[in-house]
ZATI-762594 format. One line per 5 residues: number of its first residue (from 0); their letters; for each residue x, y, z of N, C-alpha, C. Coordinates in pm, 1 decimal, padded with zeros to 6 digits. Atoms other than C-alpha are relative to their C-alpha. Layout:
REM ZATI-762594
NUM	a	X:Y:Z:X:Y:Z:X:Y:Z ~ ...
//
This chain:
REM ZATI-762594
0	xxxxx	00086.8:-00118.4:-00008.5:-00031.9:-00011.0:-00007.9:00123.6:00114.8:00008.9 ~ -00139.4:-00108.2:00005.2:00191.3:00336.1:-00093.3:-00065.6:00102.8:00109.7 ~ -00028.0:-00053.6:-00101.6:00257.2:00546.4:00218.5:00012.4:00093.2:-00009.2 ~ 00000.1:-00099.6:00033.5:00368.6:00829.4:00060.5:00156.5:00042.5:00118.6 ~ -00118.5:-00034.3:-00087.1:00709.1:00789.8:00296.9:00112.9:00001.7:-00105.7
5	xxxxx	-00143.5:00015.5:00124.0:00964.9:00766.6:-00030.8:00083.0:00137.8:00048.3 ~ -00084.2:-00149.9:00025.0:01242.5:01064.2:00020.0:-00063.6:00084.7:00153.1 ~ 00046.1:-00111.1:-00098.5:01057.5:01199.4:00350.4:00128.4:00005.1:00121.7 ~ -00082.8:00024.4:-00079.6:01303.4:01297.1:00614.7:-00026.1:-00020.3:00143.4 ~ -00010.0:00028.2:-00132.8:01276.7:01139.6:00931.2:00049.7:-00037.3:00141.5
10	xxxxx	-00047.7:00019.4:-00105.1:01385.4:01160.6:01285.9:-00067.9:-00101.8:00094.5 ~ 00084.6:00064.0:-00078.5:01317.5:00896.8:01544.2:00125.3:00010.1:00114.7 ~ -00077.5:-00031.5:-00072.5:01459.9:00939.3:01870.0:-00020.5:-00079.6:00155.6 ~ -00036.3:00077.2:-00054.0:01560.7:00665.7:02062.4:-00025.6:-00106.5:-00084.3 ~ -00011.3:00076.8:00077.5:01728.7:00372.8:01956.7:-00021.7:-00128.0:00057.3
15	xxxxx	00072.9:00094.5:-00055.1:01547.5:00096.2:02159.7:-00067.4:-00074.7:-00084.1 ~ 00079.1:00115.5:00069.7:01345.4:-00230.2:02030.6:-00102.2:00121.9:-00081.5 ~ 00090.1:-00036.2:00132.5:01059.3:-00006.8:01875.5:00047.6:00134.1:-00094.0 ~ 00029.8:-00092.0:00087.7:01209.1:00298.0:01762.4:00120.6:-00088.9:-00082.7 ~ -00052.6:00058.4:00063.8:01467.2:00066.8:01603.4:-00074.5:-00038.2:-00118.4
20	xxxxx	00111.5:00109.9:00110.3:01180.4:-00165.1:01449.3:-00037.8:00146.9:-00105.9 ~ 00070.4:-00119.8:00017.6:01037.8:00210.7:01363.4:00051.2:00060.7:-00140.2 ~ -00104.5:-00065.3:00070.5:01342.4:00352.1:01184.3:00072.2:-00106.5:-00109.1 ~ -00038.6:00098.3:00143.1:01458.1:00049.0:00926.9:-00143.6:-00032.3:00007.3 ~ 00220.7:-00002.4:00049.6:01010.3:00019.6:00866.8:00063.5:00120.2:-00117.3
25	xxxxx	-00030.9:-00103.7:00101.9:01108.3:00362.3:00727.2:00070.0:-00016.1:-00079.1 ~ -00128.2:-00022.8:00126.7:01419.0:00316.9:00560.4:-00031.9:-00087.9:-00078.8 ~ 00058.9:00082.8:00104.0:01247.1:00003.8:00373.1:-00072.6:00062.5:-00078.3 ~ 00116.4:-00065.9:00077.0:00984.3:00232.3:00242.1:00103.6:00154.6:-00088.0 ~ -00044.9:-00086.0:00096.4:01238.1:00471.3:00105.9:00015.1:00169.7:00043.5
30	xxxxx	00003.4:-00085.7:-00072.2:01285.4:00713.8:00348.4:00100.1:00027.7:00032.0 ~ -00099.2:-00060.9:00018.4:01567.0:00942.6:00432.3:-00031.2:00004.7:00199.5 ~ 00079.3:-00014.2:-00132.0:01579.1:00814.2:00834.6:00206.1:00057.8:00089.4 ~ -00090.8:-00063.8:-00139.6:01829.4:00957.9:01144.2:-00104.2:-00034.7:00119.4 ~ 00034.4:00037.9:-00146.0:01786.0:00795.4:01482.5:00092.3:00044.8:00076.6
35	xxxxx	-00081.4:-00069.9:-00126.5:01939.8:01012.1:01836.8:00002.0:-00138.1:00102.2 ~ 00016.2:00047.7:-00079.4:02012.9:00844.4:02098.5:00139.4:-00013.3:00080.3 ~ -00094.2:-00135.4:-00079.7:02287.9:00917.1:02383.7:00075.9:-00179.1:-00005.3 ~ -00077.7:00170.7:-00020.2:02367.0:00453.4:02387.9:00064.2:-00001.7:-00202.9 ~ -00057.2:00018.5:00161.8:02630.0:00463.1:02081.1:-00019.6:-00134.3:-00055.4
40	xxxxx	00045.0:00162.5:00078.3:02594.4:00053.0:02089.2:-00156.5:-00024.1:-00091.1 ~ 00120.1:00013.1:00016.0:02233.5:00085.3:02041.9:00012.8:00057.6:-00179.0 ~ 00075.6:-00045.8:00126.9:02243.6:00303.7:01754.4:00105.1:-00033.1:-00073.7 ~ -00068.2:00096.8:00109.5:02542.1:00117.1:01591.2:-00087.4:-00133.9:-00051.8 ~ 00125.8:00118.5:00038.0:02267.9:-00199.6:01603.4:-00057.8:00066.3:-00074.3
45	xxxxx	00108.5:-00045.6:00050.5:02014.8:-00015.3:01465.7:00065.7:00052.2:-00171.5 ~ -00116.2:00005.1:00106.1:02288.9:00089.6:01180.6:-00000.5:-00064.2:-00067.3 ~ -00024.4:00113.3:00051.0:02380.6:-00266.6:01130.8:-00077.2:-00062.6:-00055.5 ~ 00106.8:00074.7:00051.8:02071.9:-00399.0:01113.9:-00066.4:00075.2:-00130.9 ~ 00050.4:-00023.9:00108.8:01931.5:-00166.6:00800.1:00117.5:00013.8:-00114.9
50	xxxxx	-00092.9:00028.3:00119.9:02269.0:-00199.0:00601.2:-00056.3:-00162.0:-00024.3 ~ 00051.7:00152.2:00018.4:02183.8:-00599.7:00652.0:-00105.5:00046.3:-00093.2 ~ 00126.8:00015.5:00088.3:01867.2:-00510.5:00467.4:00020.3:00098.7:-00145.6 ~ -00062.4:-00076.4:00127.3:02065.2:-00274.6:00200.3:-00092.9:00122.0:-00003.9 ~ 00090.6:-00118.3:00021.6:01899.1:00032.5:00363.7:00100.5:00091.9:00031.6
55	xxxxx	-00048.4:-00053.8:-00063.9:02116.1:00307.5:00513.9:-00122.4:00116.0:00079.7 ~ 00090.7:-00106.2:-00155.8:02014.7:00515.5:00840.5:00075.3:00066.2:00071.4 ~ -00076.3:-00061.5:-00034.6:02183.5:00781.6:00968.7:-00017.6:00001.0:00141.6 ~ -00003.0:00007.5:-00127.0:02273.9:00798.2:01348.0:00020.6:00158.4:00088.2 ~ -00044.8:-00072.6:-00054.1:02304.7:01095.8:01590.8:00009.4:-00024.6:00151.2
60	xxxxx	00040.0:00031.6:-00120.2:02463.5:01041.3:01910.1:-00061.1:00115.8:00092.5 ~ 00041.7:-00104.3:-00088.2:02288.9:01321.0:02191.9:-00052.1:-00064.7:00128.5 ~ 00036.1:00005.1:-00092.3:02152.0:01368.1:02494.8:-00145.5:00047.3:-00013.3 ~ 00143.7:-00036.6:00004.9:01769.5:01393.8:02527.8:-00015.6:00029.7:00128.6 ~ 00060.2:00009.3:-00146.0:01731.0:01437.6:02902.2:00016.7:00156.7:00032.3
65	xxxxx	00000.9:-00098.7:-00064.8:01766.4:01817.7:02907.7:-00077.8:00058.4:-00127.5 ~ 00046.1:-00100.0:00124.2:01558.2:02128.6:02657.0:00120.2:-00002.0:-00078.1 ~ -00082.2:-00069.2:00094.8:01886.6:02229.8:02513.9:00001.9:-00139.4:-00086.2 ~ -00037.1:00127.7:00106.9:02017.0:01888.3:02417.1:-00108.5:-00058.8:-00107.0 ~ 00101.3:00063.9:00108.3:01637.8:01793.2:02253.8:00047.8:00132.1:-00098.3
70	xxxxx	-00009.5:-00108.7:00141.5:01674.6:02138.8:02041.3:00124.5:-00085.4:-00068.6 ~ -00113.2:00017.5:00104.9:02028.0:02073.7:01921.7:-00008.1:-00125.7:-00058.8 ~ -00043.7:00171.9:00119.5:01967.3:01671.8:01819.8:-00113.6:00083.3:-00094.6 ~ 00080.3:-00033.0:00123.7:01663.1:01821.3:01650.2:00018.2:00083.2:-00115.2 ~ -00029.2:-00054.7:00104.7:01803.1:02075.6:01473.4:00152.2:-00017.2:-00078.4
75	xxxxx	-00084.6:00085.4:00090.2:02119.3:01865.4:01392.3:-00018.9:-00060.7:-00104.9 ~ 00112.3:00049.9:00052.5:01853.3:01626.2:01266.5:-00030.4:00047.0:-00130.3 ~ 00041.7:-00026.8:00156.1:01704.4:01854.8:00987.7:00119.6:00048.9:-00067.1 ~ -00150.9:-00063.3:00039.1:02088.7:01989.5:00902.2:00013.8:-00079.7:-00054.4 ~ -00008.4:00111.2:00071.2:02133.8:01659.6:00842.0:-00076.2:-00062.9:-00124.2
80	xxxxx	00130.3:00073.6:00085.6:01829.9:01529.4:00643.9:-00052.4:00128.1:-00103.4 ~ 00063.4:-00136.7:00072.0:01800.2:01860.1:00485.4:-00133.8:00038.9:-00017.1 ~ 00124.5:-00019.0:-00019.2:01454.9:01910.7:00654.0:-00073.0:-00066.1:00082.2 ~ 00083.6:00127.9:-00088.3:01202.4:01717.9:00883.5:-00146.5:-00044.8:-00067.0 ~ 00117.8:00005.9:00045.5:00904.9:01579.7:00771.4:-00092.5:-00150.6:00078.0
85	xxxxx	00087.3:00092.8:-00134.8:00832.0:01289.0:01064.0:00102.7:-00008.3:00112.8 ~ -00070.4:00023.1:-00137.3:00932.7:01287.8:01402.6:-00089.1:-00083.8:00069.4 ~ 00086.1:00080.4:-00115.9:00847.0:00975.9:01660.8:00122.6:00010.2:00112.3 ~ -00091.2:-00010.3:-00178.3:00962.6:00996.4:01990.1:-00071.0:-00154.5:00065.9 ~ 00058.9:00105.8:-00049.5:00994.0:00637.7:02083.6:00142.0:-00046.8:00134.7
90	xxxxx	-00076.2:-00030.4:-00121.1:01227.1:00769.3:02416.0:-00058.5:-00067.3:00157.2 ~ 00107.3:00013.4:-00075.6:01118.1:00579.9:02691.2:00108.7:-00093.6:00155.4 ~ -00098.7:00022.9:-00088.5:01254.2:00428.6:03049.5:-00115.7:-00075.1:00169.3 ~ 00091.4:00040.1:-00096.3:01040.0:00282.1:03357.3:00091.9:-00048.2:00155.8 ~ -00042.9:00024.5:-00078.3:01120.0:00174.7:03710.8:-00118.9:-00064.3:00119.7
95	xxxxx	00123.9:00107.7:-00068.9:00828.0:-00075.0:03880.0:-00019.3:-00001.4:00174.1 ~ -00040.6:-00001.2:-00130.8:00783.6:00062.4:04219.5:-00098.3:00035.1:00071.4 ~ 00109.2:-00048.6:-00057.5:00493.9:00094.9:04461.3:00012.1:00129.4:00067.1 ~ -00018.9:-00106.0:-00004.5:00404.8:00492.6:04514.1:00087.6:00033.5:00096.1 ~ -00049.9:-00032.8:-00121.3:00526.2:00514.3:04899.3:00145.0:-00076.5:-00028.9
100	xxxxx	-00133.8:00053.2:00048.8:00856.6:00284.3:04750.0:00047.3:00120.2:-00098.9 ~ -00034.9:-00077.3:00122.7:00903.1:00565.2:04469.8:00111.3:00178.2:00076.1 ~ -00074.0:-00131.9:-00079.9:01211.1:00805.7:04623.5:00000.9:00111.4:-00158.3 ~ -00039.7:-00111.4:00068.6:01217.1:01128.2:04436.3:00067.9:00024.8:-00115.6 ~ -00074.6:-00007.2:00140.7:01464.5:01106.9:04190.1:-00040.8:-00118.9:-00090.2
105	xxxxx	00078.0:00085.9:00113.4:01304.9:00827.3:04046.0:-00071.3:00042.6:-00041.9 ~ 00134.5:-00065.4:00089.9:00995.2:01007.6:03977.2:00037.1:00092.5:-00088.1 ~ -00034.5:-00105.0:00104.6:01211.8:01339.7:03849.9:00025.3:-00124.7:-00175.0 ~ -00083.6:00057.2:00093.9:01444.4:01074.8:03630.0:-00111.6:-00008.9:-00144.2 ~ 00128.9:00075.9:00131.7:01108.3:00871.2:03451.0:-00063.4:00135.5:-00079.9
110	xxxxx	00082.8:-00078.9:00086.0:00924.0:01194.2:03363.9:00121.2:00079.9:-00060.0 ~ -00109.9:-00114.2:00096.7:01234.2:01405.1:03251.3:00025.2:-00118.7:-00166.4 ~ -00033.8:00117.6:00161.5:01309.6:01061.6:03004.6:-00117.6:00009.1:-00099.8 ~ 00074.4:00071.5:00097.4:00983.8:00967.2:02899.7:-00092.1:00148.2:-00005.5 ~ 00052.6:-00139.2:00054.6:00786.8:01341.9:02894.7:00023.6:00107.2:-00031.7
115	xxxxx	-00023.8:-00129.0:00029.2:00993.1:01637.7:02933.1:00101.5:-00013.5:-00150.6 ~ -00041.5:00003.0:00152.8:01208.1:01501.1:02606.5:-00113.1:-00022.2:-00104.9 ~ 00101.3:-00008.5:00066.6:00856.2:01448.6:02460.0:-00033.8:00114.4:-00064.3 ~ 00028.6:-00167.9:-00009.0:00793.3:01803.2:02504.4:00091.9:00095.0:-00077.9 ~ -00129.2:-00071.9:00064.1:01124.2:01940.9:02393.7:00037.2:-00046.7:-00089.5
120	xxxxx	-00044.1:00052.4:00174.2:01178.7:01745.5:02092.9:-00077.7:00025.0:-00057.6 ~ 00069.9:-00057.2:00122.3:00845.4:01803.7:01974.8:-00023.9:00121.3:00008.3 ~ -00029.2:-00106.9:00005.3:00836.9:02147.2:02061.3:00070.6:00104.9:-00134.7 ~ -00092.8:-00053.7:00087.7:01172.2:02189.8:01846.9:-00053.4:-00035.6:-00148.2 ~ 00077.1:-00006.1:00122.5:01005.7:01975.5:01561.3:-00126.6:00071.2:-00083.7
125	xxxxx	00086.0:-00015.0:00054.0:00703.9:02113.0:01564.8:00007.1:00149.5:-00086.2 ~ -00055.4:-00130.7:00070.8:00893.1:02474.6:01509.6:00033.3:-00037.6:-00178.4 ~ 00013.2:-00012.6:00104.4:01014.7:02346.8:01195.0:-00074.7:-00078.9:-00099.6 ~ 00118.2:00017.4:00109.5:00736.7:02134.9:01045.0:-00125.9:00118.4:-00029.8 ~ 00095.9:-00058.7:00009.3:00492.1:02419.0:01096.7:00040.0:00088.3:-00105.0
130	xxxxx	-00015.3:-00149.3:00090.0:00712.9:02682.3:00937.6:00029.4:-00063.5:-00148.8 ~ -00011.7:00075.6:00122.8:00778.3:02441.5:00661.1:-00172.5:-00039.3:-00065.9 ~ 00135.8:-00025.0:00036.8:00368.9:02375.0:00651.1:-00064.3:-00144.6:-00011.9 ~ 00094.1:00198.4:00067.2:00345.7:01969.8:00637.1:00110.6:-00102.6:00141.2 ~ -00061.0:00038.8:-00107.4:00454.9:01744.9:00954.5:-00105.9:-00116.3:00052.7
135	xxxxx	00050.8:00099.0:-00070.7:00404.1:01415.0:01105.8:00050.0:-00031.1:00122.1 ~ -00043.2:00005.4:-00098.5:00453.9:01369.0:01460.9:-00085.5:-00121.9:00123.2 ~ 00065.9:00134.4:-00067.5:00383.7:00991.3:01647.2:00121.8:-00027.2:00114.3 ~ -00061.2:00035.4:-00156.4:00476.3:00947.9:02019.5:-00030.2:-00151.5:00051.2 ~ 00048.2:00124.8:-00034.7:00467.8:00612.2:02164.4:-00013.1:00033.3:00138.8
140	xxxxx	00058.6:00025.6:-00167.6:00275.1:00590.1:02515.3:-00024.5:-00107.2:00009.4 ~ 00083.6:00150.8:-00034.9:00114.5:00296.1:02630.3:-00108.4:00048.0:00061.2 ~ 00102.5:-00007.1:-00061.1:-00162.7:00155.5:02791.5:-00025.2:00049.4:00157.4 ~ -00028.4:-00092.8:-00138.9:-00012.0:00291.2:03111.4:-00040.3:00112.9:00016.4 ~ 00066.8:-00110.2:00037.7:-00162.1:00610.0:02988.7:-00164.3:00005.5:00066.0
145	xxxxx	00148.6:-00030.7:00016.8:-00534.2:00514.9:03036.4:00061.9:-00097.6:00125.8 ~ 00026.3:00062.3:-00130.5:-00513.9:00218.2:03300.2:00093.2:00015.6:00154.1 ~ -00111.5:00003.7:-00159.1:-00379.5:00218.2:03714.3:00025.0:-00133.4:00009.3 ~ -00115.3:00094.9:00009.0:-00088.5:-00013.4:03686.1:00024.0:00024.2:00159.5 ~ -00071.3:-00056.5:-00137.5:00008.2:-00073.2:04083.7:00129.5:-00015.9:-00111.5
150	xxxxx	-00156.2:-00044.7:-00002.0:00393.2:00008.9:04084.4:00049.3:00078.0:-00145.7 ~ -00031.9:-00049.6:00189.9:00397.3:00230.0:03705.7:-00032.2:00153.7:00078.8 ~ 00057.5:-00114.2:-00055.6:00274.5:00573.9:03924.5:00090.3:00093.7:-00108.6 ~ -00085.2:-00102.9:00088.0:00585.1:00793.7:03746.8:-00031.8:-00066.9:-00142.0 ~ -00029.1:00059.6:00110.4:00572.4:00548.6:03415.3:-00179.6:00048.6:-00038.7
155	xxxxx	00098.7:-00025.5:-00021.6:00185.3:00602.2:03464.7:-00030.4:00163.3:-00065.5 ~ -00063.3:-00109.3:-00007.5:00229.6:00976.5:03479.4:00032.7:00043.3:-00095.0 ~ -00042.2:-00111.0:00106.3:00414.4:01070.6:03226.0:-00025.8:-00076.5:-00143.3 ~ 00078.4:00006.8:00142.2:00228.3:00877.1:02940.5:-00136.0:00018.7:00023.3 ~ 00083.7:-00070.9:00014.0:-00082.7:01000.2:03034.4:-00006.1:00195.3:-00047.4
160	xxxxx	-00002.6:-00106.3:00017.3:00060.0:01327.9:03048.6:-00005.1:00042.7:-00170.1 ~ -00027.5:-00004.8:00176.5:00190.1:01266.1:02689.9:-00088.7:00009.4:-00092.7 ~ 00113.4:-00030.4:00082.4:-00161.0:01212.9:02544.8:-00037.3:00087.4:00042.6 ~ 00049.7:-00121.4:00006.4:-00266.2:01517.4:02689.8:00093.6:00051.6:-00081.7 ~ -00112.2:-00078.0:00049.8:00052.6:01710.9:02560.9:-00017.0:-00021.1:-00145.8
165	xxxxx	00031.4:00043.6:00145.6:-00017.3:01555.2:02187.8:-00097.4:00041.4:-00020.6 ~ 00137.0:-00039.4:00064.6:-00357.0:01630.1:02192.7:00001.6:00163.8:00023.4 ~ -00053.6:-00180.2:-00026.6:-00238.2:02015.3:02272.1:00035.9:00034.5:-00145.5 ~ -00073.1:-00018.7:00125.8:-00002.3:02008.9:02020.6:-00066.0:-00006.5:-00173.5 ~ 00063.0:00020.8:00147.1:-00222.9:01865.9:01743.8:-00105.9:00138.3:-00042.0
170	xxxxx	00110.7:-00125.9:-00023.7:-00488.4:02148.5:01845.2:00087.2:00107.8:-00049.2 ~ -00098.4:-00100.4:00068.3:-00221.2:02399.7:01779.0:00000.9:-00007.1:-00085.1 ~ -00031.5:00022.3:00141.2:-00073.9:02295.1:01481.3:-00064.7:-00060.0:-00143.5 ~ 00090.4:00099.1:00077.8:-00311.0:02113.9:01275.6:-00040.0:00123.5:-00129.8 ~ 00090.4:-00076.7:00081.6:-00404.5:02459.7:01061.5:00119.7:00006.7:-00077.6
175	xxxxx	-00189.7:00022.7:00037.0:00024.4:02425.5:00945.4:00011.6:-00100.4:-00068.0 ~ 00024.9:00144.2:00096.6:-00074.6:02104.2:00800.1:00110.3:-00091.4:00068.7 ~ -00067.7:00067.0:-00107.0:00109.7:01903.2:01094.6:-00090.8:-00078.1:00077.2 ~ 00106.6:00089.8:-00046.4:-00052.9:01632.6:01231.7:00046.5:-00086.4:00157.6 ~ -00153.3:-00005.8:-00081.6:00092.7:01511.2:01574.0:-00151.0:-00120.9:00104.2
180	xxxxx	00089.5:00130.5:-00034.3:-00061.9:01134.5:01725.6:00087.6:-00097.9:00127.1 ~ -00102.2:00118.7:-00141.2:00060.5:00868.1:02020.5:-00097.6:-00141.7:-00048.9 ~ 00005.4:00139.7:00032.3:00077.9:00492.7:01947.9:00016.6:-00050.3:00191.9 ~ 00026.3:00093.5:-00103.3:-00035.0:00266.5:02244.0:00011.4:-00102.9:00014.0 ~ -00004.7:00120.4:-00020.8:00115.8:-00033.6:02294.6:-00009.6:-00063.9:00123.4
185	xxxxx	00046.1:00045.4:-00147.1:-00025.1:-00270.5:02544.1:00154.8:-00104.3:00029.5 ~ -00061.1:00076.2:-00003.9:00181.8:-00561.4:02677.0:00089.6:00010.6:-00109.5 ~ -00104.9:00011.4:00128.7:00485.1:-00574.1:02426.0:00133.6:-00046.7:00003.4 ~ -00185.2:00085.9:-00051.1:00832.7:-00795.6:02400.0:00041.8:00112.5:-00073.4 ~ -00081.5:-00095.2:00027.9:01056.5:-00493.7:02398.1:00118.1:-00043.7:00104.0
190	xxxxx	-00122.7:00017.5:-00124.7:01376.8:-00412.4:02574.5:-00014.1:00032.0:00142.6 ~ 00075.5:-00089.8:-00170.6:01183.0:-00218.3:02865.0:-00048.9:-00126.8:00044.3 ~ 00154.7:00088.6:-00080.4:00962.6:-00535.7:02948.1:00080.0:-00146.8:-00003.0 ~ -00049.6:00101.3:-00010.5:01214.3:-00813.2:02893.9:00023.4:-00084.7:00115.5 ~ -00081.2:00002.6:-00196.6:01379.5:-00840.9:03299.2:-00123.1:-00029.0:00019.7
195	xxxxx	00081.8:00055.8:-00046.2:01007.1:-00816.8:03400.5:-00051.5:-00101.8:-00041.8 ~ 00061.6:00117.1:00037.2:00852.6:-01087.3:03185.7:00060.3:-00128.6:00038.5 ~ -00071.6:00116.0:-00070.2:01154.7:-01304.3:03303.8:-00034.5:-00075.2:00092.9 ~ 00014.7:00066.7:-00112.6:01018.1:-01355.6:03619.5:-00107.1:-00107.4:-00020.3 ~ 00063.9:00038.9:00009.6:00869.8:-01627.5:03731.8:-00175.0:00021.1:-00034.2
200	xxxxx	00148.3:-00058.4:00014.6:00483.1:-01639.9:03594.6:-00051.2:00111.5:-00043.0 ~ 00085.7:-00105.4:-00004.2:00460.6:-01329.4:03521.1:-00025.0:00015.9:-00173.6 ~ 00070.8:-00004.0:00108.0:00429.3:-01379.1:03129.9:-00145.5:-00090.7:-00035.7 ~ 00151.5:00126.9:-00037.0:00160.6:-01642.6:03190.3:-00107.9:00097.4:00059.1 ~ 00158.7:-00082.4:-00051.8:-00072.7:-01355.9:03408.6:00012.4:00112.5:-00088.8
205	xxxxx	00010.2:-00157.3:00018.6:00005.6:-01018.9:03179.2:-00033.1:-00107.0:-00167.4 ~ 00117.5:00055.9:00094.1:-00132.6:-01286.6:02870.1:-00122.5:-00030.9:00008.9 ~ 00140.7:00013.0:-00057.9:-00419.6:-01365.1:03100.2:-00082.4:00111.3:-00038.9 ~ 00049.0:-00111.3:-00021.5:-00463.2:-01021.6:03076.2:-00058.2:00064.8:-00144.6 ~ 00054.2:-00040.9:00201.6:-00533.1:-00971.2:02661.7:-00053.1:-00101.1:-00037.8
210	xxxxx	00115.9:00096.0:00090.0:-00832.5:-01063.7:02496.5:00097.7:-00124.1:-00095.9 ~ -00075.3:00101.3:00136.9:-00591.6:-01185.3:02213.8:00041.1:-00104.8:00038.4 ~ -00059.0:00114.5:-00022.4:-00432.8:-01430.1:02422.5:00127.2:00006.4:-00016.1 ~ -00197.1:00035.1:00019.9:-00057.8:-01328.0:02352.1:00028.5:00154.0:00011.5 ~ 00012.7:-00113.0:-00071.3:00115.3:-01045.1:02432.4:00042.6:00098.3:-00168.0
215	xxxxx	-00025.6:-00073.7:00114.0:00254.4:-00766.3:02136.5:00114.9:-00046.1:-00023.3 ~ -00129.0:-00022.9:00045.3:00547.2:-00737.2:01932.9:00005.2:00085.6:-00068.6 ~ -00049.6:-00107.5:00036.4:00759.8:-00506.9:01779.5:-00075.1:00041.5:-00137.6 ~ 00101.1:-00009.8:00110.5:00575.2:-00582.5:01457.5:-00121.2:00069.8:-00062.5 ~ 00108.9:00004.2:-00030.9:00275.3:-00523.5:01583.1:-00049.0:00166.8:00024.1
220	xxxxx	-00059.1:-00159.7:-00078.3:00341.0:-00137.9:01703.2:00035.5:00031.6:-00150.0 ~ -00055.7:-00025.9:00121.5:00554.9:-00072.4:01377.1:-00102.7:00046.1:-00083.5 ~ 00055.2:-00022.7:00166.5:00266.4:-00050.3:01094.4:-00071.0:00066.6:00066.7 ~ 00029.4:-00154.9:-00006.3:00034.2:00214.4:01308.7:00092.5:00078.0:-00002.8 ~ -00088.1:-00075.2:00025.8:00334.5:00391.0:01333.4:00023.5:00054.3:-00126.0
225	xxxxx	-00042.5:-00022.0:00132.6:00393.2:00388.8:00970.5:-00113.1:00086.2:-00057.0 ~ 00113.5:-00067.0:00028.0:00031.9:00455.6:00920.5:-00032.1:00179.3:00015.8 ~ 00044.3:-00157.3:-00052.4:00026.6:00790.4:01121.1:00082.1:00077.6:-00038.6 ~ -00108.1:-00021.1:00027.8:00368.0:00873.3:00996.4:-00043.8:00044.5:-00172.3 ~ 00073.9:00038.9:00136.7:00173.5:00861.6:00618.2:-00043.7:00107.9:-00057.3
230	xxxxx	00106.1:-00127.5:00126.2:00001.6:01075.7:00354.1:-00157.0:-00089.9:00059.6 ~ 00188.5:00030.6:-00013.1:-00292.2:00820.8:00442.0:-00033.8:00044.2:00146.9 ~ 00069.0:-00080.3:-00109.1:-00317.1:00985.5:00808.0:-00027.9:00100.9:-00029.6 ~ 00060.1:-00134.5:00019.4:-00372.4:01311.7:00669.3:-00016.3:00116.5:00027.6 ~ 00104.6:-00055.7:-00086.3:-00701.2:01388.2:00859.7:-00003.7:-00092.6:00127.3
235	xxxxx	-00016.1:00138.5:-00144.1:-00576.4:01157.3:01176.4:00057.7:00147.6:00059.5 ~ -00110.4:-00085.5:-00113.4:-00446.4:01441.1:01435.1:-00089.3:-00018.0:00159.9 ~ 00015.0:-00078.9:-00141.6:-00466.3:01481.6:01829.7:-00076.8:-00205.0:00064.0 ~ 00027.1:00120.5:-00034.4:-00568.9:01059.0:01873.4:00131.7:-00124.3:00076.7 ~ -00083.1:00145.1:-00109.9:-00402.4:00759.5:02106.8:-00061.6:-00110.2:-00083.0
240	xxxxx	-00005.4:00140.1:00114.7:-00387.7:00408.2:01870.2:00011.0:-00049.8:00091.7 ~ 00008.6:00132.7:-00142.6:-00431.1:00145.7:02164.3:00027.8:-00079.2:-00107.2 ~ -00031.9:00140.7:00137.9:-00251.7:-00162.7:01938.7:00064.8:-00073.1:00171.2 ~ 00020.2:00108.1:-00144.3:-00326.4:-00376.8:02302.9:-00020.3:-00122.0:-00001.4 ~ 00079.4:00156.5:-00053.2:-00469.1:-00696.3:02186.3:-00136.1:-00002.8:00080.8
245	xxxxx	00139.7:-00047.7:-00069.6:-00808.7:-00523.2:02369.1:00061.9:00005.2:00144.8 ~ -00010.5:-00014.3:-00129.3:-00608.0:-00508.7:02674.4:-00092.2:00100.6:00066.3 ~ 00067.3:-00130.0:-00035.4:-00787.5:-00163.0:02760.8:-00162.3:-00018.6:00015.1 ~ 00142.9:00062.2:00034.0:-01130.6:-00358.3:02686.5:-00019.1:-00025.1:00159.1 ~ 00004.7:00103.0:-00188.9:-01069.6:-00557.3:03062.9:-00048.8:00095.3:00068.8
//
C-alpha cells in the first residue's frame, strides 16, 4: 500500500527496540532516516540492521535529557536530513515500585526521560514543521496512560501527560499541516519489558489479561506508526491509537 514515505526526512528519537524497528521499517519504504540516542552501541546496532537489509540509516549521538540537548538534536537532524517531515518519539524508561517506595529522584528521572524529552523534542520538531507547512509526529505512549497499573506511578503519569500534551500540540498545529498522534502499545516484547517478563509466572499472568491471548510484538506496533507517519493519515490528528490486543477493554 502506498504510504507516501519515499524520500521523507524522518527523525526517530530512541534507538531501543521499538525505535529501531520503526527506523528500519521507514528506511525500507524509502525514507531518509536518522536515529538519535545517547547509547552509541544501540545506534550501531540499528545501523548494522539497516545495512543488512540494504538500507541506510544515519545516527546521531546526543543526550535528550535536557531542553538544550533536545533542541540541538532536532536542529542537527534537520540539517543532516535537509529537512524534517516525520518525528517519532520512542524514548522511554520505567522503574516498577509502589508509590510509597518511589524516591523523588526516580520520579524526576522517569518524567524527564519519558515526558520532558517528548515535549522538548516535539516543540523543536514542531517549529520546523509549522514553518514548512507539513509534518507528521508520532509519540510512543502506553496503555499505562489509561489504566491504573500498580507499581507504575511515574511511568503512568508520564504517558498520561504525553497523551494530553500530544492533543494540545495537535490542536495548535493542525492549521499548519502538522498532525500529532500517539501509539499506545499494550504488553509488548521489548527491551524495556524483557527482564520483567522473565520473572516466574509473569509472562503467563500478562497474557491472561490480553483478550487476544498473546503479547504484542514490535511488528504489531510498527504498522500503526507507519500509518500515522504517512500521507494516508493526513486527516488524523490528536488521537491515541491503542495497539494492545484488547487490553484496555478488560
